[in-house]
N, C-alpha and C positions, 0 to 999 in steps of 0.2 A: 504494499499500500504506499503510495508516492504521490504527495500534492498538498495543498494547502488549505486546511480546515479554516472556514472564516466563521469562528467562533463567535456568539453573542456573549460575553461574560456578564453574568449578573451580579448584583451587589452582594457583599458578605464573603466574597472569595477572591484570595490572591491569583495574581497570575499563573505563581507556581502551582496553585491548587489547581487549576485548570490544566495544567501540564500533566499533574498526577493522574488526574481522572481520566484524561485523553488517552494516556498510556494504557491504564487498565482498562477503559472500554474496547480500545482497538487491538489489545495484546501486542503493542510495539514499544521498544525503548527509545527508537528514535524519532524523539517529539521535542519540540523547541517553539516558545512564544517570540513575538516580534514587537515587543513593546509593552513594558510593564504598565498594569493600571491598578492604582490604589484600589484595596479591599472596597471602599464605600463607594467606587465608580463603576457604572456599567457600560457597556460598548463592543464596539468592534476590537476583537483581539484574534489576528490571524495566527493560525498554530501551523507549523510545519511539520509534515510527516516524512519518514524515510528520507529519499535524495533530497526532497525541498527543504531538509536542515540546512543544506548547502548555501541556500540563499536568503537565511534569515538575516544577514547583515544588509541585505539589499531591500530587505522590506521594512527593515526598523528605520532605514534612512530615508523614508517616504515622507511627503507631508501628511499632517494628521488635519481631520476636520472635527470641532468639539461643539456641542451645544452646552452653555455656560451660563450660570447665574451668579452676578455679583449683588451682594447685600450691601448698602450702605447704612451706617450706623453704628457699627463697631468692628474692631480687627482682633484678631486671635494670633496666638504665637505660632500655631502651624498654619496659618493664612486661610485657613478652611474653616468648615462648621464643628469640626470635631476637636477644636483647641481651645485653650483657656484666653477669656477676653483680656486684651490688652490696653485697648482704647475704645471708648464709650462716648458717643456725642450724637444725641438727636437731631433727626433730620425733620427739623421745625416745620419747613415748607417744602412741598414736593419739587424736586429737580425736573425741569421740563424736558419734555421728550427733543427739543431743539437743541438743548444744551449737551443731551446725552449723545446725539447724533454726532455735533460736532467733536466731542472728544473722543469718540470711538473712532471716527477717522484719523484723529491725531497719531493712533497707535498702528495704522498700516504701514508698512515697509519695513526696514530694518528698524528693530529697538533695542535697548540694553536692559538687561534684568539682572538684579542680584539675587542669587540662588537662595533660596529659602533656607532656613536654619534647619528644618525639618526635613532634610533631604539625605540622599546616600553619597552626595559629592564629597570627596576626601580632601582634607586640608592636612598638609604636614603627615599624611599617611591614616589619618582618622576621620571617620565619615561625621559630616555636620551635626546629624541628629544624636550622634554619641556626645558631642559637646555640649549638646542642648538638655540631654539627660543627666548629665553631670554638672549642669549649672557652670559650665566652664565658658568664658569669654573666648571667641574666635571671628576672625575677619573673614567675612563671607565675600567669594570671589563674584566677578560680574561677567556676564556672557551676553554677547549680541545673538540675537535670532532675528527671524522674519516672519512677519505675520503678513500673509499672501492676501487674505480679505478678512474681512470684519463687518458683520452685519446685524443691525440690530433688530431683536425679535418683539419685546414687550418689555413694559415697566409696570410695578406694582407699588402703590404707596400705602404703608399700614398705619392708619392715623392714631392707632391705640399704642404701637410699639414705637412709633416714631422712626421707621425704617422703611428704605425703599429698595425694591429688588429690579435689577435691571439683566434682563436674558438677552443673550447673545449667541451669534454662531461664528465662529472663526477657524480659518484654515492656516496653518501655519507651519514651521519647520520645526525639525526633530530636536529636542531639547527644550522646545517652551515649556514654561510653568505657567499654566492657566490660572492656577492660584495666586500667583505672583501678580500674572497680568490683571485679574480682578481686583488686587489691592491697588494696582497703580491707577486704575481707570477711577477708583474710589477717591484716590489723592488728588487727580486731575480734578474732579468734581467737588473737592472740597471736604471730603469725609473719610474717616476710617472705615475700610470695607474689608469683606473676607468672599471667599467663594463659598456659596452655601447649595449648591448642586452642578454636577456634571456629568455629561454622556460625550462619548466619543463616538460619533456617527460614520466615520470613515476614517481608513487608513490607506494611502496610496490610492489606487484605483479599486480598493473594496470597500462596498458602503453597508450600511444598516441593510438593505434589500438582499444582500446576497450570504446573510448570516445564517447560523443553525445553532440552536440552543444545546446544552446537554442532554436534557430531556429527549428533544427529537433526534438526537443521536442515539438515546437508548431505544427509542421507539423503533429506528431502522433497524437496529440489530436484533431486536425482539422480533419483527415480522422479515428477517432473513434479507433484506433489502440492503442494496449498496450504501454506504455513507458517502455523502456528495462532497467530492474533493475538487478543489478549484485547480487546475493545471499550472506548471510551475511557469510556462510560457505568459498565461493569461495572469499569473500573480506579478509577472516583470513587466507588465504592458507599459510602465512608466519609463522603461529604458529603451533605448532607439535599438532597431533591428537591422542585422546584416543577415541577408538571405545569401545560402552558399549551395553550390551544386555538389553532386555527390564525390567527385574528386576531390574537391577542397575539404568536404566532411571528415575523409579518411585522415587528413593532416590535424584537423581540429581534434579528432578523438585520440590521437597521440600526443596531444599538447604541444605541438608544433609552434613556433613564433612565425609570425608569417607579414608579409609586405602590408603597409597600409593600404585599407580597402577605398576605394572611390564609388562614390562620394562617402568621404569618413562619418561616421556617427556622430552626433554632437554630444552625447551624454558621454562623463567619463568612462563608464563600464556599458557594455552594450551586449544585448543578446546576440547569439549568432544560431541560426536556424536553417534547418533542411526540410523543405515542404510543409511549413508551419510546424515543425516539431523541435523541441529545443535540444540543442546538441551542446553549448558551453555559454559561458561569460566570458567576454575579452575585456582587456583595457590596452591603453598604448604604453609601449614598452617604455622604460626609463632614456632609452636613447633618443625617443622621438620619432625614430625611422621606420619601427615595428610594432605588430600588436602582439601581445602574449595572454596566455590564457589565466583566468581568474578562478574559473570552477569549470570542470567538464563533468557531464553526466552520464551515467551508465547508458549504453545503447538502448535499452529498452525502455528507458525512462526519458526519451528526447519529447517530451509533451509541450 
């Protein structure tokens, strides 16, 4: 069994929990996920099976699309709804939709984020959340990420709690912290804030409509039906493609370096296919005069 399982992760499970469950259901050890989702977050979690585990890095490095809610009125130490309140300030007057739209657009493009304290990023060999739990001071690094698109969805003002929620959809680069984005949006609107809800609705070219739940996988197995997997080739559709003939295919399967193709694919890594079947992933050699293999797939798995 080889391919990509487009899993819809439910809340309450870690990404590792999902991998463990899929291994048990499908009876295979070659299983890996393509981007961690926190336990309280649900959404698209592509799981690679068999030969597809070779493409985990190329799926992890794709754009992600989220549906998020930032709540204005108070901030937390974790930057989401699970943390302890750090700063509390009433939203005495509802923030207008026009003001929200203007601020959201300010975050389009390349932005700088400070890595959250409760994260697994290491500083001096120690994870940031370990500093937090030990109540030790640490200087958190800054990173540049790219917001490809951000779209306002709705806003709700709570007159009793004096808070206001802002729901939006965002497509962003790998490594973007949505909870930090929610905090920064709140700051730009003049209020402490936190991420109160998050769903990942797409990763790369795989969206919510492509997914299957763990319960549905179990149903397929119970009814002796095949578990629907997405081919390696389709899963890597965000990479450019170089279609080759049978003579060239033999060279690729032997992992040979080859002359630069014409026209040259534009993505740093690109698919190599024969009759729309996956053969390998290639990249430009360091000498800039040749291409070399990054991954070569088994003959019967060129999907």
